[in-house]
C-alpha positions, 0 to 999 in steps of 0.5 A: 567598232566603237564610235567617237564620243561626238557621234550622235544617234542622228549621225550617219557615218559613210565610207566614201569611195569613187567609181568613174569620178563619182562619189559613192558611200556605204553605211559604215555598219555595212563595211567590214574592211577595206583591202588593197586590190588583189585579183581574185580567183576567177569563177567559170560561168560567172556573170561579167561583173563577178570577178571571182572569189577572194580568200578572206578569213578562211572563207571564199568571198565573192568579189563584184566589180562595182565599176562593171556593175554600174557599166563604167570602164574598170582599169585597175590602178594603184589606188583600186580597193576591195571593200569587204561588206557584210552582205545578206548574212555573209560577206562580199567584196566590192571593187572600187576605184579608190576609197576616199574617207569616212564621212560623218553627216547628220541623218537628215542630210541623207535625202531620198533619191529624186524621182527621176532616178528609177528602175535598176539604179534606184534599187541600189541607191539608199539616198544622196548626201550633198556636202561641201559641193560634193554629191555622194550617192549612198548605196544599199549594199544588200540590193547590189544584186537582185534575187536571181543574181544572188542565186547564181552567185551562191551556185557559182561560189558553192561550186568553187567551194567543192574540192 
């Protein structure tokens, strides 16, 4: 993906999306593609937030419902999307309410989360951007799952991949 001429090294591009009315973003370098939502093939014995696997470019890609992961209701609508991310050397799909835009901000506008944000939530958050009266929570895609969850996910996906 080539960057426009006006993007400098100090700029960050975020793919922004909404979950339960809140704006979130992933660094554009973590995002491979945005797809219309299609129900993935369910996986037995999978955690609640793991919706299943989606066929993408000839491979089985696990799909996480970010809304369930963040503990909010998750009805599927016309604007529901699956964001395919580069994740830990592989790909993962993340279901969100809607994708908003690609937002360009100066790297200095991405601030650390306040110290009040601790625990599990702090693990996911790479930073905050306040722009045009919006607060965008920038998520770290590689931290959406902890190591135990990654192992469980790998096991379930491997099981599904077996003929």
